[in-house]
C-alpha positions, -999 to +999 in steps of 0.1 A: +032-353+106+046-380+128+045-382+164+076-380+186+075-418+194+072-426+159+102-404+148+123-418+177+114-454+167+122-446+130+155-431+140+166-463+160+156-484+132+177-463+108+206-468+132+200-504+135+200-509+098+230-487+093+252-507+119+239-539+104+251-529+070+283-517+084+289-550+100+281-569+069+305-547+048+332-553+077+330-589+072+333-588+033+364-563+039+380-589+063+377-615+036+392-592+010+421-586+034+426-622+039+428-626+002+452-598-001+475-611+025+475-645+010+488-631-024+455-629-044+447-596-062+414-579-061+394-568-092+388-530-098+353-534-083+364-552-053+393-527-046+369-499-049+345-515-023+373-524-001+384-488+000+349-476+005+344-498+036+378-489+050+368-451+047+335-461+066+352-477+093+375-446+097+345-424+095+330-443+125+353-433+151+342-397+154+306-409+149+308-434+178+318-403+200+284-389+197+269-421+206+291-429+236+290-394+252+258-388+270+235-362+254+259-355+227+237-371+202+218-339+202+248-321+186+249-346+158+228-325+135+250-296+140+282-318+134+267-331+101+260-294+088+298-287+096+311-320+081+286-335+058+308-366+049+312-376+086+288-405+085+295-439+071+280-445+038+256-473+055+240-446+075+230-423+045+193-420+038+180-417+001+174-380+006+211-374+016+225-393-014 
């Protein structure tokens, strides 16, 4: 069994990697949007990726409320039980997939 300090460190790493992946996806979506605005078309795979990234960005808004409001992160597990698809896909663990 992991200690409290180790669990906190693992959770912080999880959020760091999730935000890092979300930032990389956002940059990719910005490039795709630039291509769309200049008249290029996207392939089926790129279109699906673009829609997934946009959905993740919209899911991020309620998730940020839990991070910004003090002590509200303790209610995050309850909110995830009520709304399982609330987290962006970059924050999902292997066991959640």
